[in-house]
N, CA, C, O and the ligand as a Tripos MOL2 file, in Angstrom:
@<TRIPOS>MOLECULE
protein
  265   263    67     0     0
PROTEIN
NO_CHARGES

@<TRIPOS>ATOM
      1 N         -58.8290  216.9860   81.3650 N.3       1 MET1
      2 CA        -57.8480  216.7830   82.4320 C.3       1 MET1
      3 C         -58.2060  215.5370   83.2370 C.2       1 MET1
      4 O         -59.3460  215.3610   83.6660 O.2       1 MET1
      5 N         -57.2280  214.6990   83.4260 N.am      2 ARG2
      6 CA        -57.5010  213.4440   84.1290 C.3       2 ARG2
      7 C         -57.6230  213.6830   85.6320 C.2       2 ARG2
      8 O         -56.9770  214.5570   86.2110 O.2       2 ARG2
      9 N         -58.4620  212.8850   86.2180 N.am      3 THR3
     10 CA        -58.6240  212.9700   87.6700 C.3       3 THR3
     11 C         -58.6510  211.5680   88.2580 C.2       3 THR3
     12 O         -58.8840  210.5740   87.5690 O.2       3 THR3
     13 N         -58.4060  211.5330   89.5360 N.am      4 LEU4
     14 CA        -58.4190  210.2760   90.2550 C.3       4 LEU4
     15 C         -59.8190  210.1040   90.8370 C.2       4 LEU4
     16 O         -60.3080  210.9580   91.5750 O.2       4 LEU4
     17 N         -60.4490  208.9930   90.4940 N.am      5 ILE5
     18 CA        -61.8040  208.8000   91.0140 C.3       5 ILE5
     19 C         -61.9100  207.5140   91.8270 C.2       5 ILE5
     20 O         -61.2090  206.5370   91.5640 O.2       5 ILE5
     21 N         -62.7780  207.5300   92.7980 N.am      6 TRP6
     22 CA        -63.0020  206.3730   93.6490 C.3       6 TRP6
     23 C         -64.0250  205.4790   92.9800 C.2       6 TRP6
     24 O         -65.1870  205.8510   92.8210 O.2       6 TRP6
     25 N         -63.5710  204.2790   92.5860 N.am      7 PHE7
     26 CA        -64.4420  203.3360   91.9140 C.3       7 PHE7
     27 C         -64.8730  202.2820   92.9240 C.2       7 PHE7
     28 O         -64.0530  201.6890   93.6240 O.2       7 PHE7
     29 N         -66.1640  202.0710   92.9780 N.am      8 ASN8
     30 CA        -66.7060  201.1810   93.9920 C.3       8 ASN8
     31 C         -67.7890  200.2880   93.3870 C.2       8 ASN8
     32 O         -68.7930  200.7790   92.8710 O.2       8 ASN8
     33 N         -67.5760  198.9790   93.4560 N.am      9 SER9
     34 CA        -68.5890  198.0470   92.9760 C.3       9 SER9
     35 C         -68.6520  196.8740   93.9360 C.2       9 SER9
     36 O         -67.9400  196.8480   94.9400 O.2       9 SER9
     37 N         -69.4950  195.9100   93.6330 N.am     10 ALA10
     38 CA        -69.6450  194.7530   94.5150 C.3      10 ALA10
     39 C         -68.3510  193.9480   94.5920 C.2      10 ALA10
     40 O         -68.0320  193.3770   95.6350 O.2      10 ALA10
     41 N         -67.5980  193.9030   93.4740 N.am     11 GLU11
     42 CA        -66.3960  193.0690   93.4200 C.3      11 GLU11
     43 C         -65.1520  193.7860   93.9150 C.2      11 GLU11
     44 O         -64.2680  193.1860   94.5270 O.2      11 GLU11
     45 N         -65.1030  195.0770   93.6390 N.am     12 THR12
     46 CA        -63.8520  195.7710   93.9130 C.3      12 THR12
     47 C         -64.0700  197.2210   94.3130 C.2      12 THR12
     48 O         -65.0920  197.8260   93.9890 O.2      12 THR12
     49 N         -63.1140  197.7520   95.0080 N.am     13 GLU13
     50 CA        -63.1080  199.1890   95.2350 C.3      13 GLU13
     51 C         -61.6720  199.6610   95.1470 C.2      13 GLU13
     52 O         -60.7690  199.0840   95.7530 O.2      13 GLU13
     53 N         -61.4810  200.7120   94.3880 N.am     14 ALA14
     54 CA        -60.1240  201.1890   94.1390 C.3      14 ALA14
     55 C         -60.1500  202.5940   93.5820 C.2      14 ALA14
     56 O         -61.1880  203.0920   93.1440 O.2      14 ALA14
     57 N         -58.9850  203.2240   93.6070 N.am     15 TRP15
     58 CA        -58.8170  204.5250   92.9730 C.3      15 TRP15
     59 C         -58.4230  204.2960   91.5360 C.2      15 TRP15
     60 O         -57.4580  203.5810   91.2660 O.2      15 TRP15
     61 N         -59.1510  204.8880   90.6060 N.am     16 VAL16
     62 CA        -58.8460  204.7110   89.1930 C.3      16 VAL16
     63 C         -58.7240  206.0580   88.4910 C.2      16 VAL16
     64 O         -59.2030  207.0840   88.9730 O.2      16 VAL16
     65 N         -58.0620  206.0170   87.3310 N.am     17 CYS17
     66 CA        -57.9090  207.2240   86.5240 C.3      17 CYS17
     67 C         -59.1570  207.4050   85.6680 C.2      17 CYS17
     68 O         -59.6480  206.4510   85.0650 O.2      17 CYS17
     69 N         -59.6600  208.6130   85.6200 N.am     18 SER18
     70 CA        -60.8780  208.8770   84.8570 C.3      18 SER18
     71 C         -60.6360  208.7820   83.3550 C.2      18 SER18
     72 O         -61.5760  208.6310   82.5750 O.2      18 SER18
     73 N         -59.3710  208.8730   82.9570 N.am     19 GLU19
     74 CA        -59.0530  208.9000   81.5390 C.3      19 GLU19
     75 C         -58.8160  207.5220   80.9400 C.2      19 GLU19
     76 O         -59.3310  207.2110   79.8660 O.2      19 GLU19
     77 N         -58.0380  206.6950   81.6310 N.am     20 CYS20
     78 CA        -57.5950  205.4500   81.0030 C.3      20 CYS20
     79 C         -57.9370  204.2000   81.7980 C.2      20 CYS20
     80 O         -57.6970  203.0920   81.3180 O.2      20 CYS20
     81 N         -58.4770  204.3370   82.9740 N.am     21 GLY21
     82 CA        -58.8220  203.1520   83.7400 C.3      21 GLY21
     83 C         -57.6590  202.5760   84.5320 C.2      21 GLY21
     84 O         -57.7530  201.4690   85.0620 O.2      21 GLY21
     85 N         -56.5810  203.3090   84.6130 N.am     22 TRP22
     86 CA        -55.4340  202.9060   85.4470 C.3      22 TRP22
     87 C         -55.9160  202.7670   86.8920 C.2      22 TRP22
     88 O         -56.7030  203.5760   87.3830 O.2      22 TRP22
     89 N         -55.4240  201.7230   87.5550 N.am     23 VAL23
     90 CA        -55.8580  201.4690   88.9250 C.3      23 VAL23
     91 C         -54.6950  201.6370   89.8870 C.2      23 VAL23
     92 O         -53.6090  201.1050   89.6580 O.2      23 VAL23
     93 N         -54.9200  202.3670   90.9480 N.am     24 PHE24
     94 CA        -53.8810  202.5080   91.9650 C.3      24 PHE24
     95 C         -53.8610  201.2790   92.8590 C.2      24 PHE24
     96 O         -54.8660  200.9260   93.4770 O.2      24 PHE24
     97 N         -52.6890  200.6250   92.9180 N.am     25 ARG25
     98 CA        -52.5220  199.4740   93.8000 C.3      25 ARG25
     99 C         -51.4330  199.7980   94.8090 C.2      25 ARG25
    100 O         -50.2680  199.9440   94.4380 O.2      25 ARG25
    101 N         -51.7940  199.9100   96.0660 N.am     26 PRO26
    102 CA        -50.7900  200.2110   97.0890 C.3      26 PRO26
    103 C         -49.7270  199.1230   97.1350 C.2      26 PRO26
    104 O         -50.0290  197.9410   96.9690 O.2      26 PRO26
    105 N         -48.4830  199.5290   97.3600 N.am     27 LEU27
    106 CA        -47.3760  198.5760   97.3760 C.3      27 LEU27
    107 C         -47.4140  197.6990   98.6130 C.2      27 LEU27
    108 O         -46.8500  196.6040   98.6170 O.2      27 LEU27
    109 N         -48.0620  198.1600   99.6400 N.am     28 GLY28
    110 CA        -48.1380  197.3800  100.8680 C.3      28 GLY28
    111 C         -49.1130  198.0400  101.8110 C.2      28 GLY28
    112 O         -49.7870  199.0030  101.4450 O.2      28 GLY28
    113 N         -49.1920  197.5340  103.0090 N.am     29 PRO29
    114 CA        -50.0680  198.1640  103.9970 C.3      29 PRO29
    115 C         -49.5880  199.5640  104.3270 C.2      29 PRO29
    116 O         -48.3860  199.8240  104.2790 O.2      29 PRO29
    117 N         -50.4820  200.4580  104.6580 N.am     30 PRO30
    118 CA        -50.0810  201.8250  104.9710 C.3      30 PRO30
    119 C         -49.1380  201.8820  106.1620 C.2      30 PRO30
    120 O         -49.3100  201.1640  107.1470 O.2      30 PRO30
    121 N         -48.1330  202.7520  106.0540 N.am     31 VAL31
    122 CA        -47.1670  202.8910  107.1450 C.3      31 VAL31
    123 C         -47.3790  204.2010  107.8840 C.2      31 VAL31
    124 O         -47.8350  205.1920  107.3120 O.2      31 VAL31
    125 N         -47.0430  204.1840  109.1520 N.am     32 GLY32
    126 CA        -47.2090  205.3740  109.9790 C.3      32 GLY32
    127 C         -47.5500  204.9650  111.3980 C.2      32 GLY32
    128 O         -48.0510  203.8680  111.6490 O.2      32 GLY32
    129 N         -47.2700  205.8640  112.3110 N.am     33 ARG33
    130 CA        -47.5240  205.5330  113.7140 C.3      33 ARG33
    131 C         -48.9470  205.8610  114.1270 C.2      33 ARG33
    132 O         -49.4990  205.2830  115.0630 O.2      33 ARG33
    133 N         -49.5230  206.8080  113.3970 N.am     34 THR34
    134 CA        -50.8920  207.1870  113.7160 C.3      34 THR34
    135 C         -51.7610  207.0180  112.4790 C.2      34 THR34
    136 O         -51.2570  206.9040  111.3620 O.2      34 THR34
    137 N         -53.0440  207.0030  112.6870 N.am     35 LEU35
    138 CA        -53.9830  206.8670  111.5820 C.3      35 LEU35
    139 C         -53.7960  208.0210  110.6010 C.2      35 LEU35
    140 O         -53.8650  207.8500  109.3840 O.2      35 LEU35
    141 N         -53.5590  209.1850  111.1630 N.am     36 GLU36
    142 CA        -53.3650  210.3860  110.3480 C.3      36 GLU36
    143 C         -52.1260  210.2450  109.4620 C.2      36 GLU36
    144 O         -52.1370  210.6080  108.2860 O.2      36 GLU36
    145 N         -51.0640  209.7070  110.0570 N.am     37 GLU37
    146 CA        -49.8210  209.5190  109.3210 C.3      37 GLU37
    147 C         -50.0070  208.4960  108.2020 C.2      37 GLU37
    148 O         -49.5230  208.6900  107.0860 O.2      37 GLU37
    149 N         -50.7100  207.4060  108.5090 N.am     38 MET38
    150 CA        -50.9660  206.3780  107.5060 C.3      38 MET38
    151 C         -51.7390  206.9460  106.3350 C.2      38 MET38
    152 O         -51.4620  206.6510  105.1730 O.2      38 MET38
    153 N         -52.7130  207.7670  106.6750 N.am     39 LYS39
    154 CA        -53.5440  208.3740  105.6410 C.3      39 LYS39
    155 C         -52.7000  209.2810  104.7530 C.2      39 LYS39
    156 O         -52.8340  209.2730  103.5290 O.2      39 LYS39
    157 N         -51.8410  210.0530  105.3820 N.am     40 GLU40
    158 CA        -51.0020  210.9660  104.6260 C.3      40 GLU40
    159 C         -50.0480  210.2050  103.7240 C.2      40 GLU40
    160 O         -49.8620  210.5720  102.5640 O.2      40 GLU40
    161 N         -49.4480  209.1570  104.2450 N.am     41 ASN41
    162 CA        -48.5260  208.3500  103.4450 C.3      41 ASN41
    163 C         -49.2440  207.7060  102.2740 C.2      41 ASN41
    164 O         -48.7440  207.6810  101.1500 O.2      41 ASN41
    165 N         -50.4180  207.1930  102.5620 N.am     42 PHE42
    166 CA        -51.2110  206.5370  101.5240 C.3      42 PHE42
    167 C         -51.5610  207.5240  100.4210 C.2      42 PHE42
    168 O         -51.4140  207.2290   99.2350 O.2      42 PHE42
    169 N         -52.0180  208.6810  100.8230 N.am     43 GLU43
    170 CA        -52.4160  209.6870   99.8400 C.3      43 GLU43
    171 C         -51.2230  210.2000   99.0530 C.2      43 GLU43
    172 O         -51.3200  210.4620   97.8540 O.2      43 GLU43
    173 N         -50.0990  210.3400   99.7410 N.am     44 GLY44
    174 CA        -48.8820  210.7770   99.0690 C.3      44 GLY44
    175 C         -48.4560  209.7910   98.0070 C.2      44 GLY44
    176 O         -48.1060  210.1760   96.8910 O.2      44 GLY44
    177 N         -48.4890  208.5090   98.3590 N.am     45 GLN45
    178 CA        -48.1210  207.4530   97.4240 C.3      45 GLN45
    179 C         -49.0870  207.4280   96.2530 C.2      45 GLN45
    180 O         -48.6860  207.2680   95.1000 O.2      45 GLN45
    181 N         -50.3440  207.5870   96.5600 N.am     46 ARG46
    182 CA        -51.3890  207.5540   95.5400 C.3      46 ARG46
    183 C         -51.1900  208.6900   94.5310 C.2      46 ARG46
    184 O         -51.2620  208.4800   93.3200 O.2      46 ARG46
    185 N         -50.9430  209.8740   95.0430 N.am     47 GLU47
    186 CA        -50.7540  211.0280   94.1670 C.3      47 GLU47
    187 C         -49.5210  210.8590   93.2870 C.2      47 GLU47
    188 O         -49.5260  211.2230   92.1110 O.2      47 GLU47
    189 N         -48.4700  210.3030   93.8730 N.am     48 LYS48
    190 CA        -47.2290  210.1200   93.1320 C.3      48 LYS48
    191 C         -47.4250  209.1230   91.9980 C.2      48 LYS48
    192 O         -47.0320  209.3740   90.8590 O.2      48 LYS48
    193 N         -48.0450  207.9760   92.3290 N.am     49 GLU49
    194 CA        -48.2780  206.9480   91.3210 C.3      49 GLU49
    195 C         -49.1850  207.4790   90.2200 C.2      49 GLU49
    196 O         -48.9780  207.2180   89.0350 O.2      49 GLU49
    197 N         -50.1780  208.2200   90.6370 N.am     50 PHE50
    198 CA        -51.1260  208.7640   89.6650 C.3      50 PHE50
    199 C         -50.4330  209.7240   88.7190 C.2      50 PHE50
    200 O         -50.6520  209.6890   87.5080 O.2      50 PHE50
    201 N         -49.5920  210.5840   89.2850 N.am     51 ALA51
    202 CA        -48.8800  211.5700   88.4650 C.3      51 ALA51
    203 C         -47.8980  210.8820   87.5240 C.2      51 ALA51
    204 O         -47.6030  211.3940   86.4440 O.2      51 ALA51
    205 N         -47.3920  209.7220   87.9360 N.am     52 ALA52
    206 CA        -46.3410  209.0550   87.1670 C.3      52 ALA52
    207 C         -46.8960  208.1910   86.0390 C.2      52 ALA52
    208 O         -46.1890  207.9320   85.0650 O.2      52 ALA52
    209 N         -48.1250  207.7470   86.1470 N.am     53 HIS53
    210 CA        -48.6260  206.8140   85.1320 C.3      53 HIS53
    211 C         -48.9100  207.5360   83.8110 C.2      53 HIS53
    212 O         -49.1590  208.7410   83.7750 O.2      53 HIS53
    213 N         -48.8610  206.7550   82.7320 N.am     54 ASP54
    214 CA        -49.0310  207.3080   81.4040 C.3      54 ASP54
    215 C         -50.3690  206.8300   80.8230 C.2      54 ASP54
    216 O         -50.5490  205.6480   80.5310 O.2      54 ASP54
    217 N         -51.2860  207.7650   80.6680 N.am     55 CYS55
    218 CA        -52.6190  207.4150   80.1780 C.3      55 CYS55
    219 C         -52.5680  206.7240   78.8140 C.2      55 CYS55
    220 O         -53.2590  205.7310   78.5880 O.2      55 CYS55
    221 N         -51.7540  207.2520   77.9200 N.am     56 ALA56
    222 CA        -51.6830  206.7080   76.5620 C.3      56 ALA56
    223 C         -51.2820  205.2410   76.5800 C.2      56 ALA56
    224 O         -51.8370  204.4300   75.8380 O.2      56 ALA56
    225 N         -50.3290  204.9060   77.4200 N.am     57 LYS57
    226 CA        -49.8530  203.5330   77.5200 C.3      57 LYS57
    227 C         -50.9560  202.6100   78.0250 C.2      57 LYS57
    228 O         -51.1550  201.5050   77.5210 O.2      57 LYS57
    229 N         -51.6580  203.0990   79.0280 N.am     58 HIS58
    230 CA        -52.6860  202.2580   79.6210 C.3      58 HIS58
    231 C         -53.8700  202.0600   78.6910 C.2      58 HIS58
    232 O         -54.5210  201.0160   78.7000 O.2      58 HIS58
    233 N         -54.1350  203.0780   77.8920 N.am     59 ARG59
    234 CA        -55.2380  202.9670   76.9460 C.3      59 ARG59
    235 C         -54.9410  201.9120   75.9040 C.2      59 ARG59
    236 O         -55.8430  201.2140   75.4400 O.2      59 ARG59
    237 N         -53.6730  201.7940   75.5350 N.am     60 LYS60
    238 CA        -53.2810  200.8320   74.5180 C.3      60 LYS60
    239 C         -53.4330  199.4040   75.0190 C.2      60 LYS60
    240 O         -53.9710  198.5430   74.3240 O.2      60 LYS60
    241 N         -52.9540  199.1670   76.2290 N.am     61 THR61
    242 CA        -52.9920  197.8080   76.7480 C.3      61 THR61
    243 C         -54.4040  197.3940   77.1430 C.2      61 THR61
    244 O         -54.7350  196.2080   77.1600 O.2      61 THR61
    245 N         -55.2150  198.3670   77.4550 N.am     62 LYS62
    246 CA        -56.5780  198.0630   77.8880 C.3      62 LYS62
    247 C         -57.5500  198.6820   76.8900 C.2      62 LYS62
    248 O         -57.7880  199.8890   76.9300 O.2      62 LYS62
    249 N         -58.0980  197.8940   76.0210 N.am     63 SER63
    250 CA        -59.0320  198.4470   75.0470 C.3      63 SER63
    251 C         -60.4010  198.5910   75.7010 C.2      63 SER63
    252 O         -61.3290  197.8170   75.4660 O.2      63 SER63
    253 N         -60.4730  199.6050   76.5170 N.am     64 GLN64
    254 CA        -61.6980  199.8130   77.2890 C.3      64 GLN64
    255 C         -62.5520  200.8680   76.6100 C.2      64 GLN64
    256 O         -62.0550  201.9180   76.2040 O.2      64 GLN64
    257 N         -63.8090  200.5870   76.4920 N.am     65 ARG65
    258 CA        -64.7130  201.5690   75.8850 C.3      65 ARG65
    259 C         -65.7190  202.0400   76.9040 C.2      65 ARG65
    260 O         -66.1100  201.3090   77.8130 O.2      65 ARG65
    261 N         -66.1220  203.2640   76.7320 N.am     66 ARG66
    262 CA        -67.1230  203.8250   77.6530 C.3      66 ARG66
    263 C         -68.4590  203.9180   76.9520 C.2      66 ARG66
    264 O         -69.4390  204.3630   77.5480 O.2      66 ARG66
    265 ZN        -54.6700  207.6070   83.1390 Zn       67 ZN67
@<TRIPOS>BOND
     1     1     2 1
     2     2     3 1
     3     3     4 2
     4     3     5 am
     5     5     6 1
     6     6     7 1
     7     7     8 2
     8     7     9 am
     9     9    10 1
    10    10    11 1
    11    11    12 2
    12    11    13 am
    13    13    14 1
    14    14    15 1
    15    15    16 2
    16    15    17 am
    17    17    18 1
    18    18    19 1
    19    19    20 2
    20    19    21 am
    21    21    22 1
    22    22    23 1
    23    23    24 2
    24    23    25 am
    25    25    26 1
    26    26    27 1
    27    27    28 2
    28    27    29 am
    29    29    30 1
    30    30    31 1
    31    31    32 2
    32    31    33 am
    33    33    34 1
    34    34    35 1
    35    35    36 2
    36    35    37 am
    37    37    38 1
    38    38    39 1
    39    39    40 2
    40    39    41 am
    41    41    42 1
    42    42    43 1
    43    43    44 2
    44    43    45 am
    45    45    46 1
    46    46    47 1
    47    47    48 2
    48    47    49 am
    49    49    50 1
    50    50    51 1
    51    51    52 2
    52    51    53 am
    53    53    54 1
    54    54    55 1
    55    55    56 2
    56    55    57 am
    57    57    58 1
    58    58    59 1
    59    59    60 2
    60    59    61 am
    61    61    62 1
    62    62    63 1
    63    63    64 2
    64    63    65 am
    65    65    66 1
    66    66    67 1
    67    67    68 2
    68    67    69 am
    69    69    70 1
    70    70    71 1
    71    71    72 2
    72    71    73 am
    73    73    74 1
    74    74    75 1
    75    75    76 2
    76    75    77 am
    77    77    78 1
    78    78    79 1
    79    79    80 2
    80    79    81 am
    81    81    82 1
    82    82    83 1
    83    83    84 2
    84    83    85 am
    85    85    86 1
    86    86    87 1
    87    87    88 2
    88    87    89 am
    89    89    90 1
    90    90    91 1
    91    91    92 2
    92    91    93 am
    93    93    94 1
    94    94    95 1
    95    95    96 2
    96    95    97 am
    97    97    98 1
    98    98    99 1
    99    99   100 2
   100    99   101 am
   101   101   102 1
   102   102   103 1
   103   103   104 2
   104   103   105 am
   105   105   106 1
   106   106   107 1
   107   107   108 2
   108   107   109 am
   109   109   110 1
   110   110   111 1
   111   111   112 2
   112   111   113 am
   113   113   114 1
   114   114   115 1
   115   115   116 2
   116   115   117 am
   117   117   118 1
   118   118   119 1
   119   119   120 2
   120   119   121 am
   121   121   122 1
   122   122   123 1
   123   123   124 2
   124   123   125 am
   125   125   126 1
   126   126   127 1
   127   127   128 2
   128   127   129 am
   129   129   130 1
   130   130   131 1
   131   131   132 2
   132   131   133 am
   133   133   134 1
   134   134   135 1
   135   135   136 2
   136   135   137 am
   137   137   138 1
   138   138   139 1
   139   139   140 2
   140   139   141 am
   141   141   142 1
   142   142   143 1
   143   143   144 2
   144   143   145 am
   145   145   146 1
   146   146   147 1
   147   147   148 2
   148   147   149 am
   149   149   150 1
   150   150   151 1
   151   151   152 2
   152   151   153 am
   153   153   154 1
   154   154   155 1
   155   155   156 2
   156   155   157 am
   157   157   158 1
   158   158   159 1
   159   159   160 2
   160   159   161 am
   161   161   162 1
   162   162   163 1
   163   163   164 2
   164   163   165 am
   165   165   166 1
   166   166   167 1
   167   167   168 2
   168   167   169 am
   169   169   170 1
   170   170   171 1
   171   171   172 2
   172   171   173 am
   173   173   174 1
   174   174   175 1
   175   175   176 2
   176   175   177 am
   177   177   178 1
   178   178   179 1
   179   179   180 2
   180   179   181 am
   181   181   182 1
   182   182   183 1
   183   183   184 2
   184   183   185 am
   185   185   186 1
   186   186   187 1
   187   187   188 2
   188   187   189 am
   189   189   190 1
   190   190   191 1
   191   191   192 2
   192   191   193 am
   193   193   194 1
   194   194   195 1
   195   195   196 2
   196   195   197 am
   197   197   198 1
   198   198   199 1
   199   199   200 2
   200   199   201 am
   201   201   202 1
   202   202   203 1
   203   203   204 2
   204   203   205 am
   205   205   206 1
   206   206   207 1
   207   207   208 2
   208   207   209 am
   209   209   210 1
   210   210   211 1
   211   211   212 2
   212   211   213 am
   213   213   214 1
   214   214   215 1
   215   215   216 2
   216   215   217 am
   217   217   218 1
   218   218   219 1
   219   219   220 2
   220   219   221 am
   221   221   222 1
   222   222   223 1
   223   223   224 2
   224   223   225 am
   225   225   226 1
   226   226   227 1
   227   227   228 2
   228   227   229 am
   229   229   230 1
   230   230   231 1
   231   231   232 2
   232   231   233 am
   233   233   234 1
   234   234   235 1
   235   235   236 2
   236   235   237 am
   237   237   238 1
   238   238   239 1
   239   239   240 2
   240   239   241 am
   241   241   242 1
   242   242   243 1
   243   243   244 2
   244   243   245 am
   245   245   246 1
   246   246   247 1
   247   247   248 2
   248   247   249 am
   249   249   250 1
   250   250   251 1
   251   251   252 2
   252   251   253 am
   253   253   254 1
   254   254   255 1
   255   255   256 2
   256   255   257 am
   257   257   258 1
   258   258   259 1
   259   259   260 2
   260   259   261 am
   261   261   262 1
   262   262   263 1
   263   263   264 2
@<TRIPOS>SUBSTRUCTURE
     1 MET1         2 RESIDUE 1 A MET
     2 ARG2         6 RESIDUE 1 A ARG
     3 THR3        10 RESIDUE 1 A THR
     4 LEU4        14 RESIDUE 1 A LEU
     5 ILE5        18 RESIDUE 1 A ILE
     6 TRP6        22 RESIDUE 1 A TRP
     7 PHE7        26 RESIDUE 1 A PHE
     8 ASN8        30 RESIDUE 1 A ASN
     9 SER9        34 RESIDUE 1 A SER
    10 ALA10       38 RESIDUE 1 A ALA
    11 GLU11       42 RESIDUE 1 A GLU
    12 THR12       46 RESIDUE 1 A THR
    13 GLU13       50 RESIDUE 1 A GLU
    14 ALA14       54 RESIDUE 1 A ALA
    15 TRP15       58 RESIDUE 1 A TRP
    16 VAL16       62 RESIDUE 1 A VAL
    17 CYS17       66 RESIDUE 1 A CYS
    18 SER18       70 RESIDUE 1 A SER
    19 GLU19       74 RESIDUE 1 A GLU
    20 CYS20       78 RESIDUE 1 A CYS
    21 GLY21       82 RESIDUE 1 A GLY
    22 TRP22       86 RESIDUE 1 A TRP
    23 VAL23       90 RESIDUE 1 A VAL
    24 PHE24       94 RESIDUE 1 A PHE
    25 ARG25       98 RESIDUE 1 A ARG
    26 PRO26      102 RESIDUE 1 A PRO
    27 LEU27      106 RESIDUE 1 A LEU
    28 GLY28      110 RESIDUE 1 A GLY
    29 PRO29      114 RESIDUE 1 A PRO
    30 PRO30      118 RESIDUE 1 A PRO
    31 VAL31      122 RESIDUE 1 A VAL
    32 GLY32      126 RESIDUE 1 A GLY
    33 ARG33      130 RESIDUE 1 A ARG
    34 THR34      134 RESIDUE 1 A THR
    35 LEU35      138 RESIDUE 1 A LEU
    36 GLU36      142 RESIDUE 1 A GLU
    37 GLU37      146 RESIDUE 1 A GLU
    38 MET38      150 RESIDUE 1 A MET
    39 LYS39      154 RESIDUE 1 A LYS
    40 GLU40      158 RESIDUE 1 A GLU
    41 ASN41      162 RESIDUE 1 A ASN
    42 PHE42      166 RESIDUE 1 A PHE
    43 GLU43      170 RESIDUE 1 A GLU
    44 GLY44      174 RESIDUE 1 A GLY
    45 GLN45      178 RESIDUE 1 A GLN
    46 ARG46      182 RESIDUE 1 A ARG
    47 GLU47      186 RESIDUE 1 A GLU
    48 LYS48      190 RESIDUE 1 A LYS
    49 GLU49      194 RESIDUE 1 A GLU
    50 PHE50      198 RESIDUE 1 A PHE
    51 ALA51      202 RESIDUE 1 A ALA
    52 ALA52      206 RESIDUE 1 A ALA
    53 HIS53      210 RESIDUE 1 A HIS
    54 ASP54      214 RESIDUE 1 A ASP
    55 CYS55      218 RESIDUE 1 A CYS
    56 ALA56      222 RESIDUE 1 A ALA
    57 LYS57      226 RESIDUE 1 A LYS
    58 HIS58      230 RESIDUE 1 A HIS
    59 ARG59      234 RESIDUE 1 A ARG
    60 LYS60      238 RESIDUE 1 A LYS
    61 THR61      242 RESIDUE 1 A THR
    62 LYS62      246 RESIDUE 1 A LYS
    63 SER63      250 RESIDUE 1 A SER
    64 GLN64      254 RESIDUE 1 A GLN
    65 ARG65      258 RESIDUE 1 A ARG
    66 ARG66      262 RESIDUE 1 A ARG
    67 ZN67       265 GROUP 0 **** ****
């Protein structure tokens, strides 16, 4: 089962898929009137994008080996 993992290195930090290496890229700065709201919007967007992406497709375009 694929999961969303927090990838952190010297060059980059991002949410990635554990299965195919798909990277979540926010469409813009977080929106909301409060920090809590921004966080919720960000997480909502992240979950939606993650659920929508296709692991098989990403594996094909990215010949990544572990
Ligand atoms: Zn994936």
